[in-house]
C-alpha positions as CSV (number, residue, x, y, z in Angstrom):
1,M,81.7,49.7,90.7
2,T,84.2,48.9,93.6
3,V,85.6,52.2,95.7
4,N,89.0,52.1,93.5
5,N,87.2,51.7,90.3
6,A,84.8,54.6,90.9
7,M,87.5,56.6,92.4
8,T,89.8,56.0,89.6
9,E,87.3,56.6,86.9
10,M,86.6,59.8,89.0
11,M,90.4,60.6,89.0
12,Q,90.5,59.8,84.6
13,A,87.6,62.3,84.1
14,L,89.2,65.4,86.5
15,E,92.4,64.8,84.5
16,Q,90.3,65.1,81.3
17,G,88.0,68.0,82.3
18,D,85.2,66.2,81.3
19,L,82.6,67.9,83.5
20,A,79.5,65.9,82.1
21,L,81.0,63.0,82.8
22,I,82.0,64.0,86.4
23,E,78.3,64.9,86.7
24,Q,77.3,61.6,85.8
25,L,79.7,59.9,88.3
26,L,79.3,62.3,91.3
27,E,75.3,61.0,92.1
28,S,76.2,57.7,92.1
29,F,79.8,58.3,93.9
30,L,77.7,60.3,97.1
31,T,75.0,57.6,97.6
32,K,77.2,54.3,97.3
33,E,80.5,55.1,98.8
34,L,81.7,55.6,102.4
35,P,82.2,58.8,104.0
36,E,86.0,58.4,104.1
37,E,85.8,58.1,100.5
38,I,83.5,61.0,99.6
39,Y,85.4,63.2,101.8
40,T,89.1,62.4,99.7
41,L,86.7,62.9,96.6
42,A,86.2,66.6,98.0
43,E,89.7,67.0,98.6
44,M,90.4,66.2,94.6
45,F,88.0,68.4,93.5
46,M,89.6,71.6,95.6
47,Q,92.5,70.4,94.3
48,Y,91.9,70.3,90.8
49,G,89.7,73.7,91.1
50,Y,86.6,71.9,90.7
51,M,85.2,74.0,93.8
52,K,81.4,74.1,92.5
53,E,81.8,70.3,92.8
54,A,83.7,70.0,96.1
55,D,81.2,72.5,97.7
56,R,78.4,70.1,96.5
57,V,80.5,66.8,98.1
58,L,81.0,68.9,101.2
59,E,77.1,69.9,101.7
60,H,76.3,66.2,101.0
61,L,78.9,65.4,104.3
62,Q,77.4,68.1,106.1
63,F,74.0,66.9,105.8
64,L,75.2,63.3,107.2
65,F,77.5,64.7,110.0
66,P,76.0,68.3,110.8
67,E,78.1,69.1,114.0
68,E,81.6,68.2,112.3
69,A,83.8,71.3,112.7
70,Q,86.3,70.2,110.1
71,L,83.6,70.2,107.4
72,K,82.3,73.4,108.3
73,I,86.1,74.7,107.9
74,D,86.6,72.8,104.8
75,R,83.2,74.3,103.4
76,A,83.7,77.9,104.4
77,N,87.6,77.2,103.0
78,V,85.4,76.7,99.3
79,L,82.8,79.1,99.5
80,M,85.4,81.9,100.2
81,E,87.0,80.4,96.7
82,L,83.5,80.9,95.3
83,G,82.6,84.4,96.5
84,A,80.0,83.5,98.9
85,E,81.9,85.0,101.9
86,D,78.8,85.8,103.9
87,E,77.7,82.2,104.3
88,A,81.5,81.0,104.9
89,L,81.6,83.4,107.9
90,D,78.4,81.9,109.1
91,F,79.9,78.5,109.3
92,L,83.4,79.5,110.7
93,L,81.5,81.5,113.7
94,E,79.4,78.5,114.6
95,I,82.5,76.8,115.6
96,E,82.7,76.6,119.7
97,E,86.0,77.9,121.1
98,T,85.9,74.7,123.0
99,S,86.5,72.7,119.5
100,P,89.8,71.4,118.8
101,E,89.2,72.6,115.3
102,Y,88.8,76.3,116.8
103,P,92.5,77.7,115.9
104,Q,91.8,76.2,112.6
105,A,88.5,78.0,112.0
106,L,90.5,81.4,113.7
107,L,93.1,81.0,110.9
108,V,90.9,80.8,108.1
109,L,88.9,83.7,109.3
110,A,92.2,85.8,109.5
111,D,93.2,84.7,106.3
112,Y,89.7,86.1,105.3
113,Y,90.4,89.7,107.0
114,Q,93.8,89.6,105.3
115,M,92.3,89.1,101.9
116,Q,89.8,92.0,102.6
117,G,92.8,94.2,104.3
118,L,91.7,93.9,107.3
119,F,95.3,93.6,108.8
120,E,94.9,94.2,112.4
121,V,91.7,92.3,112.7
122,A,93.6,89.4,111.0
123,E,96.2,89.8,113.1
124,M,93.9,89.5,116.6
125,R,92.4,86.4,115.1
126,I,95.8,84.6,114.8
127,N,97.1,85.8,118.0
128,E,94.0,84.2,119.4
129,A,94.8,81.2,118.0
130,L,98.4,81.3,119.1
131,S,97.2,81.6,122.5
132,I,95.6,78.4,122.5
133,L,98.5,76.4,120.4
134,P,101.6,78.8,120.7
135,D,103.8,76.4,119.7
136,E,102.2,75.6,116.2
137,P,104.2,75.8,113.7
138,L,101.1,76.7,111.0
139,L,100.0,79.8,112.9
140,Q,103.6,81.2,113.5
141,F,104.2,81.0,109.8
142,A,100.9,83.0,109.2
143,K,101.6,85.1,111.6
144,A,104.9,85.8,109.7
145,E,103.5,86.4,106.2
146,L,100.9,88.5,107.9
147,L,103.7,90.5,109.5
148,F,105.9,90.2,105.8
149,E,102.9,91.8,103.6
150,T,102.2,94.3,106.5
151,G,106.0,96.3,106.2
152,R,106.8,94.8,109.9
153,F,110.3,93.0,108.3
154,L,112.4,92.7,111.6
155,E,109.2,90.8,113.3
156,A,108.4,88.4,110.5
157,A,112.1,87.6,109.9
158,R,112.4,86.6,113.6
159,L,109.6,84.3,113.1
160,Y,110.9,82.9,110.1
161,E,114.1,82.5,111.9
162,E,112.7,80.7,114.5
163,L,110.6,78.3,112.0
164,Y,114.1,77.8,109.5
165,E,115.9,76.2,112.9
166,Q,113.3,73.5,112.9
167,Q,112.7,73.0,109.2
168,V,113.4,74.4,105.9
169,E,110.5,74.2,103.8
170,F,107.0,75.0,105.1
171,A,103.6,74.8,102.8
172,G,105.6,74.6,100.2
173,I,107.5,77.5,100.4
174,S,111.6,77.2,101.0
175,L,112.3,79.2,104.3
176,V,115.7,80.2,103.3
177,E,113.8,82.0,100.4
178,R,111.6,83.4,102.0
179,L,114.2,85.0,105.0
180,A,116.2,86.3,101.7
181,E,113.1,88.1,100.6
182,V,112.1,89.8,104.3
183,Y,115.3,90.8,104.3
184,R,115.7,92.5,101.2
185,A,112.1,94.2,101.6
186,G,114.0,95.5,104.8
187,A,116.8,96.9,103.0
188,A,119.0,94.5,105.0
189,Y,120.7,93.5,102.1
190,E,123.9,91.9,102.8
191,T,121.9,89.6,105.5
192,A,119.5,89.0,102.2
193,L,122.5,88.3,100.3
194,D,123.6,85.6,102.4
195,Y,120.0,83.7,102.3
196,Y,119.8,84.2,98.6
197,L,123.2,82.4,98.4
198,K,121.7,79.6,100.7
199,A,119.2,79.2,98.6
200,L,121.2,79.0,95.4
201,D,122.9,76.1,96.5
202,D,119.8,74.1,97.4
203,E,118.5,75.1,93.5
204,I,119.3,77.6,91.1
205,K,116.1,79.9,90.2
206,P,115.6,82.8,87.9
207,D,113.8,84.9,90.9
208,V,116.6,83.8,93.5
209,L,119.4,84.8,91.0
210,F,117.8,87.8,90.6
211,G,117.2,88.5,94.2
212,A,120.7,87.6,94.8
213,A,122.1,90.0,92.4
214,Y,119.7,92.9,93.5
215,S,121.2,92.4,96.8
216,A,124.4,92.1,95.8
217,F,124.2,95.8,93.9
218,Q,122.7,97.5,97.3
219,S,125.3,95.7,98.8
220,Q,127.4,97.5,96.7
221,K,129.4,94.1,95.4
222,Y,128.6,94.7,91.6
223,E,130.9,92.2,90.3
224,M,129.0,89.8,92.0
225,A,125.7,91.5,90.6
226,I,127.1,91.1,87.1
227,K,127.7,87.4,87.7
228,Q,124.7,86.5,89.0
229,L,122.8,88.3,86.5
230,E,125.0,87.2,83.4
231,E,123.9,83.3,84.5
232,L,120.3,84.6,85.0
233,K,120.3,85.8,81.6
234,E,121.5,82.5,80.0
235,L,118.7,80.4,82.2
236,D,116.1,83.0,81.2
237,P,116.3,85.4,78.3
238,D,113.3,86.9,79.0
239,Y,113.4,87.7,82.4
240,F,113.3,91.4,81.7
241,S,114.1,92.8,84.9
242,A,117.5,91.8,84.4
243,Y,118.7,94.0,82.0
244,L,118.1,96.8,83.1
245,L,119.8,95.7,86.5
246,L,122.8,94.3,84.8
247,A,123.2,97.8,82.9
248,E,123.3,99.8,86.2
249,S,126.0,97.2,88.0
250,Y,127.9,97.4,84.5
251,A,127.9,101.1,85.0
252,M,128.7,101.5,88.6
253,T,132.1,99.8,87.8
254,E,132.5,102.1,84.9
255,D,132.1,100.3,82.0
256,N,129.1,102.2,80.1
257,K,130.1,100.8,76.9
258,K,129.1,97.1,78.8
259,A,126.1,98.8,80.2
260,Y,124.6,100.4,76.9
261,A,124.9,97.2,75.3
262,A,123.1,95.3,78.2
263,I,120.2,98.0,78.0
264,L,120.3,97.5,74.2
265,E,119.9,93.8,74.7
266,G,117.3,94.5,77.3
267,L,115.3,97.1,74.3
268,K,115.4,94.1,71.8
269,R,113.6,91.6,74.7
270,D,111.1,94.6,75.8
271,E,110.3,97.1,74.0
272,Y,107.7,98.9,75.9
273,D,109.9,99.7,78.8
274,K,110.1,103.3,79.2
275,S,112.8,102.9,82.1
276,L,115.0,100.8,79.8
277,Y,115.0,103.6,77.0
278,L,115.9,106.3,79.6
279,F,118.6,104.5,81.1
280,A,120.0,104.0,77.6
281,G,119.4,107.3,76.7
282,K,121.8,108.5,79.7
283,M,124.4,105.7,78.6
284,A,124.8,106.6,75.1
285,L,125.4,110.1,76.4
286,K,127.9,109.1,78.5
287,I,129.8,107.3,75.7
288,G,129.5,110.1,73.4
289,L,126.5,109.1,71.3
290,P,124.5,112.3,71.5
291,D,121.9,111.3,68.7
292,E,121.6,107.8,70.2
293,G,120.8,109.2,73.5
294,E,118.5,111.8,72.3
295,Q,116.6,109.2,70.4
296,H,116.6,106.7,73.4
297,L,115.0,109.7,75.7
298,R,112.6,110.4,73.1
299,E,110.9,107.1,73.0
300,A,110.8,106.8,76.5
301,I,108.6,110.0,76.6
302,A,106.6,108.9,73.5
303,L,105.4,106.0,75.9
304,D,105.0,108.0,78.6
305,P,104.2,111.7,77.8
306,E,105.0,112.5,81.6
307,Y,107.7,110.8,82.2
308,M,109.4,113.4,84.4
309,E,112.7,111.8,84.7
310,A,113.1,111.4,80.9
311,V,111.4,115.0,80.3
312,L,114.0,116.7,82.4
313,A,116.8,114.5,80.8
314,L,116.0,115.3,77.5
315,I,115.0,119.0,78.0
316,S,119.0,119.1,79.6
317,V,120.4,117.9,76.6
318,L,118.4,120.3,74.2
319,A,119.8,123.2,76.6
320,Q,123.2,122.0,77.3
321,Q,123.3,122.2,72.9
322,E,122.0,125.6,72.9
323,R,119.0,124.4,71.3
324,H,116.9,126.9,72.1
325,E,114.1,126.2,69.4
326,D,113.8,122.4,70.5
327,V,113.5,123.5,74.0
328,I,110.5,125.6,73.5
329,E,109.1,122.8,71.2
330,L,109.1,120.1,73.5
331,F,108.3,122.6,76.5
332,E,104.7,123.6,74.5
333,E,104.1,120.3,73.4
334,L,104.0,119.4,77.0
335,Q,101.9,122.3,77.9
336,K,99.6,121.6,75.0
337,N,98.9,117.8,76.9
338,D,98.5,119.6,80.1
339,F,101.7,119.0,81.9
340,E,103.0,121.7,83.7
341,W,105.7,120.9,86.0
342,S,108.0,123.7,87.9
343,T,111.3,122.4,86.9
344,L,111.1,122.8,83.2
345,Y,110.2,126.6,83.6
346,P,114.0,127.8,84.3
347,F,114.9,125.9,81.0
348,A,112.0,127.5,79.1
349,A,112.8,130.7,80.0
350,V,116.1,130.7,79.1
351,A,115.3,129.4,75.5
352,Y,112.6,132.0,75.8
353,E,115.4,135.1,76.0
354,N,117.6,133.4,73.6
355,L,114.8,133.3,71.1
356,E,114.1,137.1,71.8
357,L,110.3,136.0,73.2
358,Y,111.4,138.6,76.5
359,D,107.5,138.3,77.9
360,R,107.5,134.9,77.8
361,A,110.9,134.4,79.0
362,Y,109.8,137.1,82.2
363,E,106.6,135.3,82.7
364,F,108.6,131.6,83.2
365,Y,111.4,133.7,85.3
366,R,108.7,135.1,87.6
367,L,106.9,131.3,87.9
368,A,110.3,129.9,88.6
369,Y,111.3,131.7,91.1
370,N,109.4,130.5,93.9
371,D,110.9,127.0,93.4
372,F,114.5,128.4,92.7
373,K,115.0,130.8,95.5
374,E,117.9,128.4,96.9
375,D,119.6,127.8,93.0
376,A,122.5,130.4,92.5
377,A,123.0,129.7,89.1
378,F,119.3,130.3,88.5
379,L,119.2,133.4,90.2
380,E,122.2,134.8,88.5
381,K,120.5,134.5,85.2
382,Y,117.3,136.0,86.7
383,V,119.5,139.2,87.7
384,Y,120.9,139.9,84.0
385,F,117.6,139.2,82.7
386,L,115.7,141.7,84.9
387,L,118.9,144.2,84.6
388,E,118.9,143.9,80.8
389,E,114.6,144.7,80.6
390,G,115.5,147.5,83.1
391,K,113.6,145.9,85.8
392,R,115.6,147.5,88.4
393,S,113.3,147.0,91.8
394,E,113.1,143.1,91.3
395,A,116.5,143.0,90.0
396,K,117.0,144.0,93.8
397,E,114.9,141.1,95.8
398,V,116.5,138.9,93.4
399,L,120.3,140.4,94.5
400,G,119.3,140.4,98.1
401,Q,118.3,136.6,98.0
402,L,121.7,135.9,96.2
403,I,123.3,137.4,98.7
404,T,121.5,135.5,101.2
405,I,122.5,132.2,99.9
406,Q,126.3,133.5,98.7
407,P,126.9,135.8,101.5
408,G,130.7,135.8,100.5
409,E,130.4,137.0,96.8
410,L,131.4,140.5,96.6
411,E,130.0,140.9,93.2
412,W,126.4,140.5,93.9
413,Q,126.9,142.8,97.0
414,E,128.7,145.5,94.6
415,K,125.4,145.1,92.0
416,L,122.9,145.8,95.1
417,E,124.8,148.9,96.2
418,T,125.2,150.3,92.3
419,L,121.3,149.6,92.1
420,E,120.6,151.8,95.2
421,F,122.8,154.7,94.3
422,E,121.1,154.9,91.2
């Protein structure tokens, strides 16, 4: 069998995923073909994800060329994919500092340490490689990626900018998109938007459209965000994140009806996203649909009983509507589920008071007091409750706190003086 025929037959077996045939062809290939063809086969196995077979081929080549540094690096990469990190590290550490492949070995080590979360060690390895090859784009890109992952966005952006001046793509990654992402991650939204728009000039892709819309939203360019998101919906109707951002963008332009319509459309696509229900609830309330608003909020809580923002929104609605029994029902249900949140105590206290359950009201007024000492509206309710219950000394304490935060209110000073003379 000629080399070309052997390689063609192996390629067909790989594409078909025929492991039995691959195994059958492999032994003959290793014994009959030239090392260059065998190395090409190893690359093919790695490309198609056949790591065990790639390791077998590289092991064979290492037997033939035991001192070849590139084979040690290739095998280390494969072994890491197979979870044999210790053996992989042994191969990498065998490579001499004087070897031309040493910077490449350092880069593989850096990748390994980065995957393990040992970012400082990874950076040390990359910096060592850069000290040998300071102008090597691959090393510069690796360092930029590490800086990006560790939140050092400005440093990463500088390196990406330098690479972008030389080429538009690196390792299959668009550098203009990467620059957009790193500036967005670093909250430099207007700069990020500029790069996203450049990327869209090259190719319109869902993630890039969303990134552009998000950056436009954060830059208070809501009409632009809406335009990008509407285009994204046309391109990919199942891009779930688009719907909430679109609704928020419409809300920022004070078009609450369109905001509500957008969020309802999102719920048709993704009925398990609690944040969509929360926003739907808020929008329904804003456009005068209280029943729908309450239902959306309850659905959000059904998905996550400890969804604090939805719980607060719902209990606030019930309190405003003076549905005290419903407030208590919700509050006590949360307590049964061991959900204790002091923010809800003032609502519970007022509801219990209105239902003439004064002992319970007193319990939650007292519990709320420490967290709400700076809330004049709460303190005012608490004072009147204490006075009604004949708890004069405690009322004095709360009045004193009210005077501290509202020194210009004569009403509180007069009440305190009245209590002191009684």
